[in-house]
N, C-alpha and C positions, 0 to 999 in steps of 0.2 A: 504494500500500500504506500509506503514512504517513497519508493522509487517512482511510482505513478505520479505522486504529488510533485516531486522534484521535476519530472518531465513536463508536467503541465505548467509549473512556474517558469521553467526555462523557455517554453514556447511562448508564454505570455510576455516575458521580457523581450524576446526577439521581436514579437509583433509590436510591442510598445516602442521599441527602438526604431523600427521601420516607420512607424507613424510619425514619431518625432522628427526623424530625418526628412521625411517627405514634407512636413510642415515647414521646417527650416529652409529647405530648398525652394519651396513655393513662395515663402515670404521674401526671399532674396530676389527671385525672379520678378515678383510684383514690384519691389522697390526699384529694380533696374528698369522696368517698363515705364515707371513714372518719371524718369529723368527727363528734364526739359532741355533738349539739345537745340531748340529754336530760341533760346533766351535772347541772344544778341548776334546779329550778323555783322561781320567785319570784312571790309575789303582791304586786302594787303597785296599791293602790286596788282596783278591781273588774276588774283585768286580770291576766293570767298572762304571765310572761316566762320564757324559757329561756336559761340561761347555759351556753354551750358550753365545752368544755375549752380552746379557744384564746382565750377571753375575749370572744367575740362574744355580745352580748345581743340576743335576738330576741323580738319580740312574738308571743304565741300567741293574742291577741285580748282584747277587753274594753276598758274605759274606765278611765283613771287617775283621772279626776275630781279631787277635792280631797285626794288622797293626799299624804303627806309627801314630801320630796325623795328622789331615788333613793339617794343615799349613805346616808341614814338607814335606808331599807328594807334595803339590802344589809348594813349594819352590824348591824341587828337580827336578820338571818338568819345572822349569823356569817360573812359574806363580806366580804373586804377590798375596798373600792371600787376600788382600784388593779388588781384582777383584770380589770375590764371594760376591754377594749381598744377596742371599737367597738359602736355600737348604732344 
């Protein structure tokens, strides 16, 4: 009888772990889907960049060419260069 109870407890723990893992993954995917990548559009040379609310700067295509430094472009657009966390 004790072996059967241990088996049932182990199975319940495995199922509970799978449910918790699924919830964690689902919540992370939901948070990623809510990211606003259309926060601010920036023209840098002949390229367009998107600054998300979380500070991520993403290229939307084009060529930077002989454009001024990024911090100058951001400042001219009224954006504090420190807002950019990664690119």
